[in-house]
Each structure stands twice: as structure tokens, then as C-alpha cells.
C-alpha positions in Angstrom: 72.1 -56.2 44.5 68.5 -55.5 43.5 67.9 -53.8 46.7 70.9 -51.6 46.3 69.9 -50.6 42.8 66.3 -49.9 44.0 67.6 -47.8 46.8 69.8 -45.7 44.5 67.0 -45.3 42.1 64.6 -44.2 44.8 67.1 -41.6 46.1 67.6 -40.2 42.6 63.9 -40.1 42.1 63.3 -38.3 45.3 66.2 -35.8 44.7 65.0 -34.9 41.2 61.3 -34.6 42.1 61.4 -32.6 45.3 59.0 -30.0 43.9 56.3 -32.6 43.3 54.1 -34.0 46.0 54.8 -37.7 46.6 53.5 -40.4 48.8 56.1 -43.0 49.9 54.9 -46.3 51.3 56.9 -49.3 52.4 55.9 -52.7 51.3 58.2 -55.2 52.9 61.7 -54.3 51.7 60.4 -52.2 48.8 59.7 -48.5 49.0 56.9 -47.5 46.6 56.7 -43.9 45.4 53.5 -42.6 44.1 52.8 -39.1 42.9 49.9 -37.3 44.4 48.3 -34.0 43.7 48.6 -31.5 46.5 45.4 -29.7 45.7 43.5 -33.0 45.7 44.9 -33.8 49.1 44.0 -30.4 50.5 40.6 -30.0 48.8 37.4 -30.9 50.7 34.1 -31.7 49.1 31.3 -29.4 50.4 27.5 -30.3 50.6 26.9 -27.6 47.9 26.5 -28.0 44.1 27.1 -25.6 41.2 24.8 -25.5 38.1 26.3 -24.1 34.9 24.4 -22.4 32.1 23.9 -25.7 30.3 22.1 -27.2 33.4 25.0 -29.5 34.4 25.4 -29.9 38.2 28.9 -30.3 39.8 29.9 -30.8 43.5 31.7 -27.8 44.9 35.2 -28.3 46.5 36.9 -26.0 48.9 40.7 -25.6 49.3 42.5 -25.0 52.6 42.5 -21.3 52.0 38.8 -21.1 51.3 38.8 -20.9 47.5 35.9 -22.8 46.0 36.0 -24.7 42.7 34.3 -27.4 40.6 36.1 -30.1 38.7 35.3 -30.3 35.0 36.6 -32.4 32.1 37.8 -30.7 28.9 35.9 -31.8 25.8 39.0 -31.4 23.6 41.7 -33.1 25.7 39.7 -35.1 28.2 41.8 -33.8 31.0 40.3 -32.7 34.4 40.6 -29.1 35.4 39.4 -26.8 38.1 37.0 -23.9 37.5 37.2 -21.5 40.4 33.9 -19.9 41.4 35.0 -16.4 42.4 35.5 -14.3 45.6 31.8 -13.8 46.5 30.8 -17.4 46.3 34.0 -18.6 48.0 33.6 -16.1 50.8 30.0 -17.2 51.4 30.7 -20.9 51.3 33.8 -20.5 53.5 31.8 -18.7 56.1 29.1 -21.4 56.2 31.8 -24.1 56.4 33.7 -22.4 59.2 36.8 -21.9 57.1 38.7 -18.6 56.9 38.7 -17.3 53.4 42.1 -15.9 52.3 41.8 -14.5 48.7 44.9 -14.3 46.5 46.4 -10.8 46.1 
């Protein structure tokens, strides 16, 4: 009975959250659903760093389309966010990394 309820719950969860990226793993007879961020899965850390006006250094990440960004933490909310570095920097890093840069229109 537990397995039937778990299966129905899993199907409902998957049906309602199709727009979210999810990772499903099987552990014995149990399927475990974990949410995952699509940008985190597609982003790749580069050997480059970014220094802001305050002197803080951040590692630069590059997305699958060549857009470069750094991850920062908001002082007010404590949440992580991405600060994109612009077309010129993204194009230069993409060229050096061998990734085709496709800017948004």
C-alpha cells in the first residue's frame, strides 16, 4: 500500500512540476525526486576571476551559450544570484574557452 501511495504521489509531483528541472534517482524500491537548477547544471567554471570595485574576487562561470557571470550573495536577503558580465567580456572568454558565444537578442 505504501508503494502504491508513493507511486501516485510521485506521478502527481512529476505532472505538476514539468517546468522545473528535476533529478530522479532510484534507491531500491523508492524513487527520490530532487530539484536541480538548470543553469547550475549547464554552467562551467572558468579559470578566470572577476574583481569588483570593492576589491572582492569571484570565479567566472560560463553558460552553454557563452554568457559569462559571477555568483554573488545578496546582503539583504542572503540569496545567491548571478551577475552577468556583459557582451564584450563574454565574447572574449568564450573565444578563449573555445565556446561559441550566442548573445540574446
